[in-house]
Phi, psi and omega in degrees: 000130180285148168219171187292346172296334176295324176295318178299321179298319178299311181296318183299325180295342182269351181303133181100346176296133182229155173293156172222107001278164182297149174066027177243356182055039178203174178129159184297329184286337180249359179300325180298326177292313181294329177291344181278001183254181178271003181248134180272175174075192180222181178097008180237153182305140192237019179297317179291325178298321177299314179297314178307310183300321180290320182291325185301309178291328177297317180293333181287346177297140191303329187255012175279160181253020179272115183260336179232115182277154178284145174224021183282153174255001183248134177303312180294338176296335177290331174294313178300315179302314179299314178297315181299331182260008176063035174270151178299123174241121188220158180284161173297145183291140174236340179238160183300328183275353180291154176296133177253146179291152176233160177306132182103346174289147174272134177248136176239123184269158177299333184267030175057059179214161184210165178190190181240123179301128185251331180194167178294166181277188180216200182296334184264333186220151178287328180197171175240148180220148174263126188229145172263158177059039177248178180222172183304332178277357179087013181288170183265355181237071183250217186210006187217164169265127183208161174264129184235142170280134183224162177240155183300333183298340180264000187265135171273307182207159168245150175237126179257127180276148176280142175226000000 
């Protein structure tokens, strides 16, 4: 039986993938992510493409309930995709009773960036996420797939996938 930890495993295997050359939003190593979208070519930010690419093989597993995979090139487009498919789309928690993200949730940040929640937080961060097109400083216009510590204050929405 699939669970969203399987999605995290898919994303985790991609950590360390980099553009060639850096900061050009193109290259053979990230073309597979960009090919998973509805937009052709290269040279455009690929954080949403990375999430699309990770969700697509996860959705293909026989027992998932994902019927329409994302193909958006926009981070905010993942919110629309979640709403259109009636998946839970929720705000970052501010009260103890609010829904908290779990590994495998898609996170969409206020600064037009996205990733996949990979683990719970610690003393320094509310949660960790695996993101494409990021950089060592955690920016949205980077060159690599990496795991980053993040805080709820930067989050616009989370999307929970059905399993």
